[in-house]
N, C-alpha and C positions, 0 to 999 in steps of 0.2 A: 326670193330665189335669184335675185340679181347678184352676180358674183363680183361685179366691178364697182357698184355704187354710183356709176356715172351713166354715160349715154352709149355704152358699148352694145352691139347687137346681141341677141340671144345666142347661146352656144348650143348647137344641135346635139352634141354628145351628152351634154349636161341635161338638156331637156328630155332626152330618151332615158337617161339614168333615173331622173326624178320620177318619170312615169312608170319605170320598172319598179321603183320603191313603192309608189302608190299612184294609181291612175288619176290624172288630173293635176298632179304637181308640176309636171312638165309643161302643161298648158298655162299654168300660172307664171312660170318662168318666161314663157314666150310673150305673155301679156294678153292671153285669151281667157278672161275670167268666166264668161258665160259657158264656154266649152269646158273649162276646168271644173266648174261646179256641176256640169252635166255628168261628167265622168265620176266625180265624187258622190253625186246623188245615187248613182247606180250601186256603187260600193256600199253606201250607207243603207240603201234599201235591202240589199242582200244580208248585211250584217244585222240589221234591226229585225227582219223577219226570222233569221236564224236564232237571234237572241230571245225572241218571243216563243221559240219552240215550234214555229210554223213549218220548219223543214230542217232536215239534217241529212247527211249522207246515209246514216243508218236507217232513217225513216224511208228514204227513197229506195234503198236496197230491199226493204221488206215488201215493197209493192210489186205487182205483176210487171215483169219486164224491168225490174229494178236495176239490174246491172247496166242495161243500155240506157235507161233513163239517167242514171248517175253519170255514166260515161259521157252522154250528150251534154249534161250540165257542165261537167268539167271542161270539155272541149269548147263549149260556148264561152265559158269564163276565160279560158286561155286566149281565145280569139279576141275577146273584148280587151284583155290586158295588152295583147299585141297591137291592137288597133290604137290604144291610147299611146303606146310607145312610138309607133310609126307616125301618128298624127302630130305628136309633140316634136319629133325630129324634123318632119317636113315643114311644119309651121315655123320652127326656129330658123331653118335655112332661108325661108322667104321673108322673115321679119327684118325690118330696118332698125337701125340704131335710134333709140329714143330714151329720154329720161325714164327711169323705172317708176311705175305707179306703186301705190302702197302694197297691193297684193303681190307685187314682184319682189318684195324685200325677202331676204333669206330667212329672216326670223318668222315670217308668215308661213313659209313652207315647213320649217321645223316645228312650229306650233301646231299646224294641222296634223302632221305626222305623229307627233307626241300625243295629241288629244285623241286621235284615232286609235293609237295603241292602248292608251289608258282605258278608253271606253270598251274596247274589246276585252281587255283583261278584267275590268270590273264587272262586265256583263257575262263573263264566262263564254264568250262567243268563239266557238270552234266547231264549225259544221262537220268536220271529220273526226271530232273527238269521241264519237260513240262507235267508231269502226276500228277494226284491227286488221293488219296484213300479216300473213305468214308465208314463209317459204318451206316447202315440204322436203325434208332431208332423207326420208326413208319410205319404204313401200308398205308400211303397216296399214294404210287405208286404201290400197288398191282393191278393186278397180275404180272406185269412186274418185279418188285423188291419187295421182301418180308422182313418182319422184321428180323433183325439180319444179313442179308447178307452184304457182303462187295463188293464194286464196284470200278472199275477203270475208271477214266475220263481223257480226254486230255484237257489241258488248251485252252481256247478260246482266240485267237489272234485277237484283234480288226481290224487288217489289213486284215483279211481273210473274213470280212463281217459277217452278222448275220447268225445264224444257221437256217436250214430249218424248216418248220412246221413239227411237229411230233418228233423233236429231244428232247431227255431227257437231261436236263441241270441242273447245280447247280447255285444258285445265292445267294448273301449275302444280307440279309435284312439290309438296312442302319441304321435303328433306334436301332437295337439290336446287330448287328454283327453276328447273327445266319445264318447258311447256310441251304438252303432248296433245295430239288431236285424235279423238276417239268418238265412237258412236254410243249414245245413251241406250242401254238395253233394259236395265232395271231401275225402278223408282222406289222411294222409301216404302217399306212394307212388303216389297216383292221378294219372292224366293227364286233364285237363279241357279241353274245347274247345267254343266256341259257333260253329256253322257255319250261316249263313242262318237264324238263329232257333232252330236245333235244338241241344239240349244233347247233347254226346258225352262219355261217361264211360268211360275206358279203352278207347277205340276203338269203343264200342257206343253207338248213338243211343238216347236215352231216348224212350219212347213219349209221344206228345202227342195228346190227343183233345179236340176241342171239346165243351164241356158246357153252353154257354149264354152269356148276357150278364150283365154285372155293371154296376150303376149306381154310379159313384163319388161322392165328396162334392160334385162340381160338376155332378152330374146327367148326366154323359156315360155312354153305353152302351159298354162295352168287352168284347171277346170274352174269354171265360173258358175255360181249358183245364185238363185234368187230366194232369199229367206223372207218368209212372211210370219210376222209375230202374231200371237193371239190378239185380236183386235183389228187386224188388217194391214198394219204398217209393213211395207216390204222394201227391200234394198238388196243390192248385189254383194256377194262375198266371193273370196277365192279360197279354195281348199286344195292344197298341193298333194296331200297324200293321206291315206288312212293310217291310224295308229300313231299319229303325232302326239308327243307328250301334252300338247295343248288341247287335244280332243277331249280330255277329261278334266273337269274342275269340280270340286266338291260343292255340295249344296250350300248356298249362302242366303241367309235372310237379312235383308237390308234394314238398317236402323232408320230413325226418323229423318236424318239429314244425310243419308248416304245414297250414292248412285252406283250402278254397275255399268262399267264402260268396256266395250270390246273394239278391237280393230277389225276392219273388214277383211284383211288378209289373215285369215284364221290361224295359219301355221307360222306366221311371222309377225307377231305383234305382242309387245309387252303391255298388258292391260290388267283388268281386274281379276283375270284368272291367275295371275302371278302376284300382283300387288294388293289384291283385295279391293273392297269398295272404296269409292272416292268421296271425300267430304264435299257436299254441295257448295260449300263456301270457296272451294278452290276453282270453281268454274270461272272462265274468263269471257268466252264469246261463243256464239253460234255461227258456224261456218256456212256461208251461203253460196258463194260463187268462186269459180276459177277465173282469175283475171289475167293470168299469163301461163302459157304452156308452149312447148316446142311444137306440139300438135295444134295448129291454129284453129282447127275445128272444135277444140275444147274450150277456147277462150269465150267467156260469157256463159259457160255452162253452169247451171244450178246443180249443186251436188245433191244427191239423193239422201 
């Protein structure tokens, strides 16, 4: 990491930049090998444990309080990285000119960085690789998720089986490649029907109880209901008016790899009532948390 090859003092901005690239490299530039390998050991520990499958952001999000647990880990990691940058910068300012040791050579820093990158690539190490982030452009999932909010989802692994009824998922529409967010209502083998605004699942009407009013992004007050599916799963929906074209949908029996998805904003959602059942193979993620909203009280909220 020595840029001069002689006895010039460490360069503070270069030390900070090196630790920005990888914590510990700046300390090598300064000539603090023990501290450098301390920072590098922390990075290696996190990467190794993630590579062994001991943790990932998706796994953390699945746990109780997962949003705040994950947020705390991210903040701790950022603070650790910042500490490495500041420590390298301050140490470089205090360092005196001296002939560079072996570990201060530029090719040592390059070698460590390249080796770290190769090991991460070969080990498939990406703790955030099983999560997805989405920005909500429409009100089709109000009141659970509103326009402009950003949500976190966990990738759906086909080996884990199908999501349960009531789960909010994203799926990719094959013909356009667009991603939609909807709620799973019907599973393979189910019969689903909408009759005069009432959802019927396998011949049984879902309970629908009015629970208040909801103000949408345009300031309109819309009646809000709680729907309870046969089996007990419940969630909120909006119903603007009676007699909507979407209040009626013909009876559909789902095939072995099909799902019936609905938007929570019953009168304003393009879903299985229009497009028909969704192939299970098009599912992408289960949506779990709102991580950004203009209403700060909704940040960290687990979606129903």
